[in-house]
N, C-alpha and C positions, 0 to 999 in steps of 0.2 A: 505454345504463348508461356509466358513466364507466370510462375507462381508463388508466392509467399505464405508462410505462416508466422502468425504472432501469437502468443498464449500470453494471459495477464493470470496468473494463480495466486488467488487469495485466500482469506478464512473464510469471508462471507461468501464468496462463488470464484469461479473460474471460468474466464470467457477466453474463447479462441476465434480468431478472425483468418480468413484467407483473403489476400488480395494480388490482382494482376501488377504488371511492370508499372503502371501508371499511378498505383496506390489507391485504384476502386476496389470496394471491398465486394466480394463476391460471394462471402457464405460467412456464417455465425455461428456460435455455438455456445452453451452456456451449460454448466454442471457446479458441483458442490465445492466443498473445500480441498483446496489443490497444495495445501502447505503439510509436509510431511512429516511436521511436528505436531500439527493440531489436528489432524483427520486421525481417525481410529487407531490406523496403521500407516505406514509410509505406501504400503501397495494399495490402500484405498484412496489415498491422495494422487497415485499415479492413475489409478481408475478412473477418477473424476477428470483428471488432464485428458485421459484419451478418449473420454464418453464426449467433452467439449470439442475436442479436435474434430473425431469422428463426424459428429453434427454438423462444424462447419465445413469440412471436405463434402460430405451428402449434399449441403444445400449449395455450393460450388459447384459438385457435379464433376470432381477429380479425386484421383487415387494419392494416397500418401506420397507412392514413389514418384508422382510427376512435381512435387514440390521443388524449387530451386534453392530455398533457404526455409529456414525454420529457427524462432528465436523462443524461447522460454523465458519469461521474466516471471519469477516464483518468490513467493513469501516459504521460507524454510530452505531454500537455497544458501546457507550460511558457511559451511563449514566445509574444508576441503573433500572429506568423505561423502557430503550430500551432493556435490558435483560430480563426484564418482558414481554414486549411485543412479542420478539423473542422467548423465549423459550415456548412461549403458542402458538402462531400462527403456528410455523414451523410444529411440530409433525401432528397438526390438519390439515394443509394445505396438507402435504405430507402422513400421515398415517404410521409416523414413531411407531414401536413398542419399540423403545429404546428411553431414555431421550437424547436428544442433548447436546453437549458441545458449547455453544457461546461464542467467544472470539472475544476481540477487533482485528483488523486486522494486528496491530502492536505486538501481542503476536502470531498469527499464523506464521508470517512471522519468528518471532525468533526461531521457533522449525525448520525451514527450514535450519538454520545455526548452531543451538545448539544442539548437541545430549541430553544434560540433560534438555533442555528447560528453562536453567538460562542464566541471561546477561541483551543485552539491543538491541533494535531494533530500527534502524531509514530506516524509509519507505519513499522515495520518489518517490512517482507515481505521479497521476493527483494531487494530494495534500501530504500533509505529516502526516504519521502515526507513533508515536515514543511511547514507551513504554518498560519498563522491569519486569523482574520477578527474585526473591531473592530464592536461595536453598530452603527456606523454604515454597516456594508457594505461597508467598505474591505477588502480582503484582500492577504494578501503571503505568496507561496511562490516557492522557487527549486528547480528541477529538478535543477541539476547541483551540488550543496553541495561545496567542498573536500573535505570527509571523509565516508567512506560508512559507514554503521552498520546493514546491513541482515542477513540471514542470509548471503547472498553472502560480505560481507566478514568476518562472524564464521568462516565456513568457511576463510576464505583466511588469516586472521590463525593460525588453529588449526594449518594445514598448516605453515606459516612456523615456528611454534614446533616443531612434529616434525622439521623438517629442520634447527634449528638445534640443537637436544638431538642428535641423530644425531652431527653435526659437533663436538660438544664447544663450540658457539658459542651455548649458552643453556640453562637449567635444565632437568632432566629434567622429565617431564609424563604422569600417565596418559592424555593426549592421543593420546600414540604408539602404545600398543597398542590403543586404541579406534577409531584411524584405520585402522589395519593390519586388524582387523577388518572393519572397515564396507566398505572397498575390496577387503579379500581380497590385500593384497600381502605379501610376505614378511617386507620390511624398509623403514626411510624411505626410503632410495635408490630402492628397487625403486617405491615410490608416487611419489616425485619423477617418475622414469621415466614412468610411467603417465600424469601430469599434464602433462609437457612433451613427449614425444616426438610427432613427427609422426601423426596419426591415433590419437592417444591420448584419455583422459577428455575431455570438455569441461568449460568453464568452468563450467557450473551442477551438473555433480557436487560442485561445493565446496559448495554449499548443502547439500547433505544433511548436513554435519558440523556445521549451527549447533546441534541439540537435544541433539548429543554435547556441545557445548562448554557448554551450559548446565546439563546433568545433573553435567557434572565440577565445574563452578562450584560447584553447590549442595552436593555431595558434600566440598569443601574443597580442590581442586585449586588451587595458588596460580597456575599460569598460566592456568588457566581463568577464574579471578576476574580476574586484571587486564586479559584481553581483554573478559569482559563488563563490566566496571566502565568500561573506557576508552570502549566503545562506547556504553554510556548516558550517560555525559556527554558525549560528541558529540552524542546526540540532544536533551539537553537546552537544548545551549548553542546548539544550530541554532534550538530553539522559541524561547528568549531572544531571538534576533536577530531572529525574525518578530515578536514581540510589540514588539520596541523600535522595528523600523521602521513600526509602526501606532500608536506612543504608546499601547500596552494594557497597564495594569496588570496586573502577577501577581497581588495580592493577591486571593483570591476567585475567578480565572478558570480555568475549566475546562481541562485538558488531557487530552486524549482520546489513549490508549494503544492502537493498533490495530496488526492486521496478525499473520500468522502466527507471528513471533517473540515477541513480546508474549501471544500464546496459551499459550505454555509456562508449566508452574506456576509458576515460579521467580519471586522479586520483586527479585532482584538488578539485573535491567537496568532495569526501573522506579524503584528506588531510587536508583538512580545519575542516571538523567535527571532526577527531581524533585528532585535535590540541586541541580541547577542553575537550578531554579523556585521560589525561596522565594515561600510564601504560596499558590501556587496549589495548586489541587484535583484531584488525578489522578481520572481515570476508568477503571477499569480495565475489560476485558472488555467494551467497548461492543457495540452491534449490529454484525453484519457490514456491511462496507463496502456490500455491495450493499443492505442495507436501509436505510443513509443515502443512498444515490441515491434509492429509492423514495421518502423520506420528503421529500426535496427535490421530488420529482415532484408529491408530493402537497400540498408547500405551495404549488406553483405554481398547482393547482384551488383550493386555498381560497383564496389571493390574488387570484387571479380572480374568485371569487364577492363578495369584499369588497368588490372595484372596481367592478363590476358594481351591486351595493348600494348603494353610495356615490353611485354615476353616478346 
C-alpha cells in the first residue's frame, strides 16, 4: 500500500497525519511548538515534530520507512539555513526512506485552498505567515515581517487600548470590561501588573483576547474595529508584496485566508485584507493546513507516477 505523511508545525501546536493513496487519514498525532525559532531550542522543535509524527505512525500501524512521501509545512522554515537544518535532521530523526519536502507554513496552507498550488496565502494564527507561489513554481515568503498581524498581535493591541483608556490617553472601549473579565483582574492597572510583573502572565496569554477583539469589532466598538481593520490591511499589504516579488498578477489570483483568526465568523479582517488585493479572489475557510500538507504529499506521489509513466 501507499502511505504519505503531512505535518503542520506551528507555535501553538504541531499536527501530523498519515494518509493512504486515496487521501483517507489512517493516523494522527499532536505535539507542542514545532517552530525552530520559538521553541526553547531548534532541537526542541524538531523533537515536537518527531513526537507528533511517531504518534501518527503508531496509530496508522506503519513504520517511517514505509512512507512514500513526506511533507513538512513548518513555521520557522524561513531562511536557507533553516531548510538545510530541517531537511537533514528530519529524515535522520524519523528514519525516512524518502527525501522530505519542507515548505514554509504559508505555502502549505496555500495548497489547502488552491488546487494548483498557486496564489497567495494569508495565514493569521498565533502569528502571521504570508507567502505566494507563481504558476512557474517560484515562491516568496518572509518569516519576519516588519508588522505583525496574528492573534498575538490582536491581543497585544487590545491590551494597549485598555491601558490607554484607563490613563485617559485613549478612547473608552468595551474591550476594558471584557479583558478584565477574561483575565479576572479588578481594574486595568491590575491587569497591566499581571502582564508585566516578574512571574506574571506569559506573553501567549495575550492570544486569548483575539476572539474577544473580533467579537467587539462586529458589535460596533470603534477601538476594536480600528485594530481589526489595521491588521487586515497589514496582511493584505504583505500578500501584495509577495505577489509583486514574483510578478504575480492579482487579477483572478486566489488568496487563501487561513489560520485560527480567519476562522472567526467575522468578515472584517478578510474584507480589510482583500481591499489591498484588488481583483484577487478570496478563498475563505479552506481545508485546514494539515490537509494542505497531506495534499502536497499526495501530489508528490502523483508526480512520481506521472514521471515514471513518461519515462
